[in-house]
N, C-alpha and C positions, 0 to 999 in steps of 0.2 A: 504493500500500500504506500509506503514511504517513497518507493521508486516511482510509482505512478504520480504521486503528488509533485515530485521533483520534475518529472517530465512535463506535467501540466504547467508548473511555474516557469519552466524554461521556455515553453512555447508562448506563454502569455508575455514573458519578458521580451521575447523576440518580436511579438506582435506589437507591443507597446513601442518598442524602439522603431519599428517600421512606420507606425502611425505618426510618431514624433518627427521622423524624417520627412514623411509625406506632408505633414503640417508645415514644417519649415520651408519645404520646397514651394508649397502653395502660397505661403506668406511672401516669399521672395518674388514669385510671379505676380502677385497682386501689387506689390510695390513697384515692380517694373512697369506693369500696365498702367498704374496710376501716373507714373512719370511720363509715359508715352501719351497718355490722355491729356495731361497738362500741356505738353508740348504741342499736340495737335490742336488743342483749344486755343492756344496762343496764336498758332498759325492761322486758324480760322478767323479769329478776331482781327488779325492784321490784314488778312485778305479781304474781309468784308467791311473794314473801316473806310469811311469816306476819305477821299484824297484831300490833303491839306491845301494843295495848290489850287484846286477848283474853288475852294471857299474864298480865296483871296482875289479871284478874278472877277 
């Protein structure tokens, strides 16, 4: 019975480690996508902003 418990604990520990790695990977991807989103939002704002030279004429 002890051996079975040890096997279960080992499998659970590996599963937890894998889930932690998956979570860290997803968090890094979220941060990267948020950065890309901010850059694209800035580009969109610049592309759709009215031209300053047209206002002065």
